[in-house]
C-alpha positions in Angstrom: 0.0 -0.1 0.0 2.7 2.4 0.9 5.3 3.7 -1.7 5.5 7.5 -1.1 5.7 7.1 2.9 7.1 4.4 5.3 5.1 2.6 8.1 6.4 0.6 10.9 4.2 -1.7 13.2 1.1 -1.2 11.0 -1.6 -3.4 11.6 -5.1 -3.5 10.0 -6.9 -4.4 13.1 -5.4 -1.5 15.0 -6.0 0.8 11.7 -9.6 0.1 11.4 -10.3 -0.1 15.2 -13.0 2.3 16.3 -10.8 4.4 18.4 -7.6 6.0 17.2 -5.4 8.6 18.4 -3.0 10.4 16.2 0.1 12.4 17.1 2.0 14.4 14.3 5.5 15.5 15.0 8.7 16.3 13.6 11.1 19.3 13.8 10.3 22.9 13.9 9.7 24.3 10.4 9.5 20.9 9.2 6.1 20.4 7.4 4.1 19.3 10.3 1.5 22.1 9.6 1.1 20.9 6.3 0.5 17.4 7.3 -1.8 18.4 10.2 -3.8 20.6 7.7 -4.5 17.8 5.3 -5.6 15.3 8.1 -7.7 18.0 9.4 -9.5 18.5 6.2 -10.1 14.8 5.9 -12.1 14.8 9.1 -9.9 14.2 12.0 -10.4 16.8 15.1 -7.1 18.1 15.9 -8.5 20.8 18.7 -10.5 23.9 18.7 -7.7 26.4 20.3 -5.3 26.6 17.4 -2.8 29.1 16.3 -2.1 29.4 12.5 0.5 26.8 12.8 -2.5 24.3 13.8 -0.8 23.4 17.1 -3.5 22.9 19.9 -2.5 25.1 22.7 -3.9 22.8 25.2 -1.0 20.6 24.6 1.6 23.1 25.6 3.8 21.8 28.2 3.5 25.2 30.1 0.2 24.2 31.2 1.6 21.2 33.2 1.1 17.4 32.8 -1.9 17.3 34.9 -3.5 19.6 32.5 -2.4 17.7 29.4 -3.8 14.5 30.9 -7.2 16.2 31.7 -7.3 17.2 27.9 -6.5 13.5 26.8 -9.3 12.4 29.1 -11.8 14.9 27.6 -11.0 14.3 24.0 -11.3 10.3 24.6 -14.7 11.1 26.0 -15.7 13.1 23.2 -14.2 11.6 20.1 -13.5 8.1 18.9 -10.8 9.6 16.4 -8.8 12.7 17.3 -5.5 13.9 17.3 -3.1 16.8 17.6 0.1 18.4 16.2 3.1 19.3 18.2 6.7 19.2 16.5 8.5 18.4 19.9 6.3 16.5 22.6 9.1 14.7 24.0 8.3 16.6 27.5 5.3 14.7 28.3 4.6 11.9 25.5 6.2 9.2 27.7 3.7 9.9 30.5 0.4 10.2 28.4 1.2 7.6 25.9 -0.4 4.8 28.0 -3.7 6.9 28.1 -3.9 7.5 24.3 -6.2 4.9 22.8 -4.9 2.9 19.8 -2.3 5.8 19.3 -0.5 6.1 15.8 2.3 8.4 15.3 3.1 10.5 12.3 6.7 11.6 12.0 7.1 14.4 9.3 10.7 14.6 8.0 12.1 17.3 6.1 15.6 17.7 4.2 18.1 19.1 6.6 19.3 21.8 4.2 16.0 23.2 3.6 14.9 22.9 7.2 17.9 24.8 8.4 17.3 27.6 6.1 13.8 27.8 7.3 14.6 27.9 10.9 17.2 30.8 10.0 14.7 32.7 8.0 11.6 32.3 10.1 13.5 32.0 13.8 16.7 34.1 13.0 18.8 31.5 14.2 22.5 31.1 12.8 22.8 28.4 10.3 25.2 26.4 12.6 22.7 26.4 15.4 20.0 25.6 12.9 21.9 22.2 11.7 22.5 21.4 15.6 18.8 21.9 16.4 17.8 19.8 13.5 20.1 16.9 14.4 19.1 17.1 18.2 15.4 17.1 17.3 15.8 14.5 14.7 17.7 12.2 17.2 14.6 12.5 19.8 12.4 12.0 17.1 13.7 8.8 15.8 14.0 7.7 19.6 10.3 8.1 20.0 9.5 6.3 16.9 11.4 3.0 18.0 10.6 3.1 21.9 6.7 4.1 21.5 5.7 0.4 20.4 2.8 1.5 18.4 2.3 2.0 14.6 4.4 4.7 13.2 4.3 6.5 9.7 7.2 8.5 8.1 5.9 11.2 6.0 8.5 13.1 3.8 7.4 16.9 3.4 9.1 17.0 0.1 7.2 14.2 -1.2 3.9 15.7 0.1 4.7 19.1 -1.6 5.6 17.0 -4.9 2.6 14.6 -4.7 0.2 15.9 -2.3 -2.8 13.7 -3.2 -0.8 10.5 -3.3 1.0 11.1 0.0 -2.5 12.4 1.5 -4.2 8.9 0.4 -1.5 7.0 2.1 -1.7 9.0 5.2 -5.6 8.5 5.1 -5.1 4.6 4.9 -2.7 4.7 7.8 -5.1 6.9 10.0 -7.9 4.6 9.2 -9.9 7.0 7.1 -11.6 6.3 3.8 -12.1 9.8 2.2 -13.7 10.4 -1.0 -11.5 11.6 -4.0 -13.0 15.3 -3.6 -12.1 15.4 0.0 -8.5 14.4 -0.7 -8.3 17.2 -3.4 -9.9 19.4 -0.8 -7.1 18.5 1.8 -4.4 18.8 -1.0 -5.4 22.4 -1.6 -4.0 23.2 1.9 -0.5 22.2 0.9 1.0 25.4 -0.1 4.8 25.7 1.1 6.4 28.8 2.4 3.5 30.2 4.5 1.1 29.4 7.2 -2.6 29.9 6.7 -4.0 31.4 9.9 -7.6 31.5 8.6 -7.5 27.7 8.6 -7.2 27.5 12.5 -10.0 30.1 12.9 -13.0 28.6 10.8 -14.1 25.4 9.2 -16.5 24.9 6.5 -20.0 23.5 7.3 -19.2 19.9 6.1 -15.6 20.0 7.9 -17.5 21.2 11.2 -19.9 18.2 10.8 -17.4 15.5 10.3 -15.4 16.9 13.3 -18.3 16.9 15.7 -19.9 13.7 14.1 -18.1 11.3 16.6 -19.4 13.7 19.7 -23.0 13.9 18.4 -23.0 10.1 18.0 -21.9 9.4 21.5 -24.4 11.9 23.1 -27.3 10.5 21.0 -26.6 6.7 21.9 -26.2 7.7 25.6 -29.8 8.6 25.8 
């Protein structure tokens, strides 16, 4: 199935399970926003208190581990399938991983040179420091990939930009989604290198809103 991405420990039973939790991570300026935007447009709830980079503020470590655990518990109660994007979740992920239902990690990778130039441009870091940051974050990311003992997909940002629909289809398969062709095309329209799309975090189309809320609505209806 996978020709543009790489999956480890993928399992059909887990992939098609009713409850799934996705975590998108990578390096700063490494393409995690593009992947998150595509997944979000294909119907996965990734939070409702976001900034333009589509990071859920509830998963900021500054709020404390108890607050993050509370968010996980609430999302588990509200959604069968949900996720979040955080390039560097290493401060807390080991503590909350056992509380995630059927976790599936998505590690976004990017060419070191392009990433270093991006960090230098956006964050005003020296090029040498940018290389060091890339190497350090990548080492942590790979360690998490091997140590998590759950399904992991490697997604190349460069391949996503070159073949957005092909990569998004493989992402959808890994996430247990079955989007129609028009929805994949809609998700692919989000892939625009070089700039954030802050309006994406502020508003959903009606159909996107319905897809995101569907799990919660069904849960509340059937509990009656």
